[in-house]
DSSP file (Angstrom, degrees, kcal/mol; ACC not computed):
  #  RESIDUE AA STRUCTURE BP1 BP2  ACC     N-H-->O    O-->H-N    N-H-->O    O-->H-N    TCO  KAPPA ALPHA  PHI   PSI    X-CA   Y-CA   Z-CA
    1    1 A X              0   0    0      0, 0.0     2,-0.5     0, 0.0     0, 0.0   0.000 360.0 360.0 360.0 153.0    5.7   12.3   25.0
    2    2 A X        -     0   0    0      6,-0.0     2,-0.5     7,-0.0     0, 0.0  -0.978 360.0-162.2-120.6 124.4    6.8   15.9   24.3
    3    3 A X        -     0   0    0     -2,-0.5     3,-0.1     1,-0.1     4,-0.0  -0.892  10.0-160.2-108.2 135.1    9.4   16.5   21.6
    4    4 A X  S    S+     0   0    0     -2,-0.5     2,-0.3     1,-0.1    -1,-0.1   0.702  74.4   6.3 -87.4 -19.8   11.2   19.8   21.5
    5    5 A X  S  > S-     0   0    0      1,-0.1     4,-1.8     0, 0.0     3,-0.1  -0.940  81.2 -94.9-153.0 175.0   12.3   19.6   17.9
    6    6 A X  H  > S+     0   0    0     -2,-0.3     4,-2.7     1,-0.2     5,-0.2   0.844 118.3  57.9 -65.3 -35.9   11.9   17.5   14.8
    7    7 A X  H  > S+     0   0    0      1,-0.2     4,-2.0     2,-0.2    -1,-0.2   0.910 106.7  48.2 -63.0 -42.7   15.1   15.4   15.4
    8    8 A X  H  >>S+     0   0    0      2,-0.2     4,-1.4     1,-0.2     5,-0.7   0.894 111.6  51.1 -63.6 -39.3   13.7   14.3   18.8
    9    9 A X  H  <5S+     0   0    0     -4,-1.8     3,-0.4     1,-0.2    -2,-0.2   0.939 111.7  45.8 -63.2 -46.3   10.4   13.4   17.1
   10   10 A X  H  <5S+     0   0    0     -4,-2.7    -1,-0.2     1,-0.2    -2,-0.2   0.819 110.3  54.3 -67.3 -30.3   12.2   11.3   14.4
   11   11 A X  H ><>S-     0   0    0     -4,-2.0     5,-2.6    -5,-0.2     3,-1.1   0.774  89.2-157.3 -74.2 -25.7   14.4    9.6   17.0
   12   12 A X  G ><5 -     0   0    0     -4,-1.4     3,-1.2    -3,-0.4    -3,-0.1   0.868  68.8 -53.6  51.1  43.6   11.3    8.5   19.0
   13   13 A X  G 3 <S-     0   0    0     -5,-0.7    -1,-0.3     1,-0.3    -4,-0.1   0.803 110.5 -46.0  66.5  28.9   13.3    8.1   22.2
   14   14 A X  G < 5S+     0   0    0     -3,-1.1    -1,-0.3    -6,-0.2    -2,-0.2   0.338 131.8  85.8  95.9  -6.5   15.8    5.8   20.6
   15   15 A X  T <>5 +     0   0    0     -3,-1.2     4,-2.4    -4,-0.4     3,-0.3   0.244  51.6 109.2-108.2  11.4   13.2    3.6   18.8
   16   16 A X  H  ><S+     0   0    0     -5,-2.6     4,-3.0     1,-0.2     5,-0.4   0.860  73.2  56.6 -58.1 -40.0   12.9    5.8   15.7
   17   17 A X  H  > S+     0   0    0     -6,-0.3     4,-1.8     1,-0.2    -1,-0.2   0.915 112.0  42.3 -61.0 -42.3   14.6    3.3   13.4
   18   18 A X  H  > S+     0   0    0     -3,-0.3     4,-2.1     2,-0.2    -2,-0.2   0.913 116.3  48.5 -68.8 -42.9   12.2    0.6   14.3
   19   19 A X  H  X S+     0   0    0     -4,-2.4     4,-2.1     2,-0.2    -2,-0.2   0.949 115.6  41.5 -64.2 -50.3    9.1    2.8   14.2
   20   20 A X  H  X S+     0   0    0     -4,-3.0     4,-2.4     1,-0.2    -1,-0.2   0.845 113.5  52.9 -72.2 -33.6    9.9    4.4   10.8
   21   21 A X  H  X S+     0   0    0     -4,-1.8     4,-2.7    -5,-0.4    -1,-0.2   0.921 110.7  48.0 -64.5 -41.8   11.0    1.1    9.2
   22   22 A X  H  X S+     0   0    0     -4,-2.1     4,-2.3     2,-0.2    -2,-0.2   0.887 111.5  49.6 -68.8 -36.4    7.8   -0.5   10.3
   23   23 A X  H  X S+     0   0    0     -4,-2.1     4,-2.4     2,-0.2    -1,-0.2   0.927 112.8  48.3 -62.8 -43.5    5.7    2.4    8.9
   24   24 A X  H  X S+     0   0    0     -4,-2.4     4,-2.4     2,-0.2    -2,-0.2   0.913 111.9  47.8 -63.4 -44.3    7.6    2.2    5.6
   25   25 A X  H  X S+     0   0    0     -4,-2.7     4,-2.4     2,-0.2    -1,-0.2   0.917 112.3  49.5 -64.8 -42.8    7.2   -1.6    5.3
   26   26 A X  H  X S+     0   0    0     -4,-2.3     4,-2.5     2,-0.2    -2,-0.2   0.908 110.3  51.4 -62.1 -41.4    3.5   -1.3    6.1
   27   27 A X  H  X S+     0   0    0     -4,-2.4     4,-2.4     1,-0.2    -2,-0.2   0.936 110.5  48.0 -61.0 -46.7    3.1    1.5    3.5
   28   28 A X  H  X S+     0   0    0     -4,-2.4     4,-2.5     1,-0.2    -1,-0.2   0.890 111.8  50.3 -62.5 -39.4    4.8   -0.6    0.8
   29   29 A X  H  X S+     0   0    0     -4,-2.4     4,-2.4     2,-0.2    -1,-0.2   0.902 110.4  49.5 -65.8 -40.8    2.7   -3.6    1.7
   30   30 A X  H  X S+     0   0    0     -4,-2.5     4,-2.3     2,-0.2    -2,-0.2   0.917 112.6  47.1 -64.1 -42.8   -0.5   -1.5    1.4
   31   31 A X  H  X S+     0   0    0     -4,-2.4     4,-2.4     2,-0.2    -2,-0.2   0.915 112.4  50.3 -65.2 -42.4    0.5   -0.1   -1.9
   32   32 A X  H  X S+     0   0    0     -4,-2.5     4,-2.3     1,-0.2    -2,-0.2   0.898 110.6  49.5 -61.6 -41.0    1.4   -3.6   -3.2
   33   33 A X  H  X S+     0   0    0     -4,-2.4     4,-2.5     2,-0.2    -2,-0.2   0.903 110.1  50.8 -64.7 -41.5   -1.9   -4.9   -2.1
   34   34 A X  H  X S+     0   0    0     -4,-2.3     4,-2.2     2,-0.2    -2,-0.2   0.923 111.3  47.6 -62.3 -45.2   -3.7   -2.1   -3.8
   35   35 A X  H  X S+     0   0    0     -4,-2.4     4,-2.4     1,-0.2    -2,-0.2   0.910 112.0  50.8 -62.3 -42.5   -1.9   -2.7   -7.1
   36   36 A X  H  X S+     0   0    0     -4,-2.3     4,-2.5     1,-0.2    -2,-0.2   0.913 109.8  49.6 -62.1 -43.7   -2.6   -6.4   -6.8
   37   37 A X  H  X S+     0   0    0     -4,-2.5     4,-2.2     2,-0.2    -1,-0.2   0.904 110.9  49.5 -62.4 -42.0   -6.3   -5.8   -6.2
   38   38 A X  H  X S+     0   0    0     -4,-2.2     4,-2.2     2,-0.2    -2,-0.2   0.925 112.7  46.8 -64.6 -44.4   -6.5   -3.5   -9.2
   39   39 A X  H  X S+     0   0    0     -4,-2.4     4,-2.3     1,-0.2    -2,-0.2   0.908 112.7  49.2 -64.8 -41.9   -4.7   -6.0  -11.5
   40   40 A X  H  X S+     0   0    0     -4,-2.5     4,-2.3     2,-0.2    -1,-0.2   0.882 110.0  51.9 -65.5 -37.0   -6.9   -8.9  -10.3
   41   41 A X  H  X S+     0   0    0     -4,-2.2     4,-2.3    -5,-0.2    -1,-0.2   0.922 110.3  48.0 -64.2 -44.0  -10.0   -6.8  -10.9
   42   42 A X  H  X S+     0   0    0     -4,-2.2     4,-2.1     1,-0.2    -2,-0.2   0.905 111.9  49.8 -63.7 -41.4   -9.0   -6.0  -14.4
   43   43 A X  H  X S+     0   0    0     -4,-2.3     4,-2.2     1,-0.2    -1,-0.2   0.888 110.1  51.1 -64.6 -38.7   -8.2   -9.6  -15.2
   44   44 A X  H  X S+     0   0    0     -4,-2.3     4,-2.6     2,-0.2    -2,-0.2   0.907 109.0  50.5 -65.1 -41.9  -11.6  -10.7  -13.8
   45   45 A X  H  X S+     0   0    0     -4,-2.3     4,-2.3     2,-0.2    -2,-0.2   0.894 110.2  50.4 -63.2 -39.2  -13.4   -8.2  -16.0
   46   46 A X  H  X S+     0   0    0     -4,-2.1     4,-2.0     2,-0.2    -2,-0.2   0.918 111.3  48.1 -64.6 -42.7  -11.5   -9.4  -19.1
   47   47 A X  H  X S+     0   0    0     -4,-2.2     4,-2.3     1,-0.2    -2,-0.2   0.917 111.9  49.4 -63.5 -43.1  -12.4  -13.1  -18.2
   48   48 A X  H  X S+     0   0    0     -4,-2.6     4,-2.6     1,-0.2    -1,-0.2   0.889 108.9  53.4 -62.8 -38.7  -16.0  -12.1  -17.7
   49   49 A X  H  X>S+     0   0    0     -4,-2.3     5,-2.4     1,-0.2     4,-1.1   0.896 109.9  47.1 -63.0 -40.6  -16.0  -10.3  -21.0
   50   50 A X  H  <5S+     0   0    0     -4,-2.0    -2,-0.2     3,-0.2    -1,-0.2   0.894 112.6  49.5 -68.4 -39.3  -14.7  -13.3  -22.8
   51   51 A X  H  <5S+     0   0    0     -4,-2.3    -2,-0.2     1,-0.2    -1,-0.2   0.917 115.5  42.5 -65.1 -42.7  -17.3  -15.6  -21.2
   52   52 A X  H  <5S-     0   0    0     -4,-2.6    -1,-0.2     2,-0.2    -2,-0.2   0.625 115.4-115.8 -81.5 -13.3  -20.2  -13.2  -22.0
   53   53 A X  T  <5S+     0   0    0     -4,-1.1     2,-0.3     1,-0.3    -3,-0.2   0.687  81.3  79.5  89.5  19.2  -18.8  -12.7  -25.5
   54   54 A X  S   <S-     0   0    0     -5,-2.4     2,-0.3    -6,-0.2    -1,-0.3  -0.982  79.1-102.8-150.3 161.8  -18.1   -9.0  -25.4
   55   55 A X        -     0   0    0     -2,-0.3     2,-0.2    -3,-0.1    -9,-0.1  -0.682  32.7-137.7 -86.5 138.7  -15.4   -6.6  -24.1
   56   56 A X        -     0   0    0     -2,-0.3    -7,-0.0   -11,-0.2   -11,-0.0  -0.654  28.4 -98.4 -92.1 151.7  -16.1   -4.7  -20.9
   57   57 A X              0   0    0     -2,-0.2    -1,-0.1     1,-0.1   -12,-0.0  -0.341 360.0 360.0 -66.8 152.2  -15.2   -1.0  -20.5
   58   58 A X              0   0    0     -2,-0.0    -1,-0.1   -13,-0.0   -13,-0.0   0.439 360.0 360.0 -86.5 360.0  -11.9   -0.3  -18.7
């Protein structure tokens, strides 16, 4: 497709609302997953530190 201006690009031929909402939701899910992974990793390091009897670096 060829868009003549930014408004046409954002409208995506009438499907812009669906396209941009799905991009936004995917972005939020990816960020949430990243935060979850980081927190779980930190919790695992703390548990390992307690099991081994020392604190691990952050």
